Each structure stands twice: as C-alpha cells, then as structure tokens.
N, C-alpha and C positions, 0 to 999 in steps of 0.2 A: 504494500500500500504506500502510495506517495501522495501527500497533500501538495497541490500545485496552486499557486497564487497567480492569477492572470491580472494584468493591469492595462487599462486603456487610459493613458495619460491625457490630461487636458488642462489648460490654464484657468478654465472656469468650472469644470467638473471633471473629476478623475474617477473612472469606474474601476471597480475591483470585483473579482469573482474567484471563488475557491472551489476546487473539486478534489475528490479522492480518486486516484487512478489505481485500479486493481487489474493489472495486465491490460486487457482491452476493455474492461468494464469501467464505466465512469459513474461516480456518485456525487450528487450536488452537496455542497457544504454551506456556502453563504455567498451573498453578493450585495452590492450596494454602490453608492456614489459618495465621494467626498465633495460636498458642495462648497465652492469657494466664493467668499463674499467679494464685492467690488472694492478691493483694497489694492494697495500698491503690490506689484509683482513679488517683491521679496517676502512679504507677509503671506501671500498665497503659496509660494514655494515652501515656506515653513509649515503651513497647514498640510500640504501634500506629504512632506517628509514625516511629520508627526502622525498623520492619519495612517499612512502605510506602515510606519513603525508599530503603531498600536494594533493594526490588523495582524501583523506578523507575530507580535507577542501573544495575541489572543488565540490565534489558530495554529501557530507553529508549522508553517509550510516547510517542505524540504527543498523546494525550488520555486523560482519566479520566472514568469514569461511576460514580456513587455512588447507591445506593438511598436514597431519602428516609426520614425518620423517620415512622413511623405512630404514631398515638396509641393506646398500649396501655392496658389497664385499670389498670395500676400506674404512676402518675406518676413515681415514683422510677426505674423501669426505663426509661421514656421519656427522662428526663433523662440517665441514664448512656449510653444509646444515642446521644443527641444529642452528648454529649461525645466518644464514640468516633468518630462521624462527623467531628466538628470536628478531631480529631487526624489522621485520614486525609486530610481535605481540605487541612489546613494543610501536610502533607507534599507533596501534589501542587502546591499553589500556591507553595510554597517552591522548587519546581523549574520554575516558570513554565509549568505545564501547564494547559490549559483544562479546566474541570470542567463536567460535565452531570449533572443530577439527575433521577431518574425514580422515580415511585411504584411500589410493589409491583404494583399493578394494571396499570400501563403495561408493566412488565417481563414479567409473565405473558401479557399480550395479545400482545406482540411475539414471544414465544418459543413459547407454546402455542396462542395464538389465542383464549384466554378469560382475562379478568381475574380470574376466580374459580377458576383452576386450583389444584390442590393441589401440595405440595412434590414428591411422587413424579412427577407429570406434568412439572414443570419439569426435574427431574433427568433423566428419560427423554428429553425433547426436546433438552436440552443435549447429551446423549450422541449422539443421532441427528444433530443439526445440525452437530456438530463431528467426527463420525466417531470418537468415542472407543471404545476396547475395553471399558472399564469405566465404570460410572456414578460420577460424582464425588460426593464427600461433600456434604451439604446446603448448607453455607455456601459451599463452592467452586462448587457448581452455581449458587447464587444470584448469585455474583459473575460467573461466566461468562455467565449469563443477562442480567445488567446490561450487560455489554460487548456482547453480541449485540443487545440492545435499542438501544444507542447506534449500533451499526453500521447497523441497519435505519433508524433515525431520520435518520442522516446521508445514507443512500442515498435516502430519500424526499425530503429537502430538495434534493438534487442533481437528482432527476427533476423536482421541481416548478419549479426554477429554469430548467430547459431546458438546463443545462450537460451536457457529455458527460464531463467529468472535473473533479477538484479537485486542485490542487497544494498539498501540505502541507509545512510545515517546522517544526522544533522551535525554539521560542524559547529563547534562552540568557540 
C-alpha cells in the first residue's frame, strides 16, 4: 500500500487529492482545495506551503505527484503558477518525500485515455475510478487525477521490471 498525494498547484486555489494504491487497485482517501485569499503573493505562497505541510503531517503520504507548469498565454500567470508549484514542492521535500512531475497531457492520458480530454471528462473518470458518490470540484479532481497518474506510472514500472511487488518506507 502506498499513500500518494497529488497536487494541482495554483496561485488562487491549490487542489490536493490523496489515494491509496494497492498494486493496480486504487482507494480514495481525501481531497480538497487550499483557498487563497486576495493577499500579496508571498503570503499566498506561505499558505500553500503551510497547507501542504499540514496535509502531509495529517495523512503521511509516501510520495507526491505534482502537475507541471504549462506555458500559458500570460507570462505573469505562468510565473505565479511556477511559484505556487515551488511552495508545494518545497513543503513535500521538507518532509523528505519523493516528488514526481507529470504534464497535463500525461495526466489526462492516464486517467481518461486521451491527452486532449476536457476538464469534465477528467472529473467524471476520477469519480468513476475512485468510486466517489459525487464529482469532485475541478482543482481537487485534477489533483486526484495526478495521484492516479502516478499510481499507474509506478505500476507500469513494476511490471516492466518483472518485480511482483515493491516494498516502500517513508524517509525521516
């Protein structure tokens, strides 16, 4: 069993999602959003760092998966997104957790089967794959999808290596 924390970073709202991965079987743990007030960017980055740190201490994940920055039309938005990612990654690294990064296309491919899938398709498939009663909010669904993508990637690596199982432990 591995608890995976998926993060969908944002400078206004950072989504998170946690799953347990038992081989190819996935189990929902928790999800939500860190809502960021309209404060100066340094204060928002601190809230992201503190929020992710709190989630890590509460749920004790063994690994973290983060969505990579895409190049937006607005360079300022891309820079803010990169800084939000940095705050989230720093919180995980501060807890000695391994970080995996995936592009939006890789995440959509792993969850929906198409790298060009829309947000609604991702939300629907996350609900179906994790057996949720309600469709998660967009940022939370993206974070759960990132965790699912990582679980699938890990399972593929295990199959390719010919191993029958992997033993994991948390670094302190």
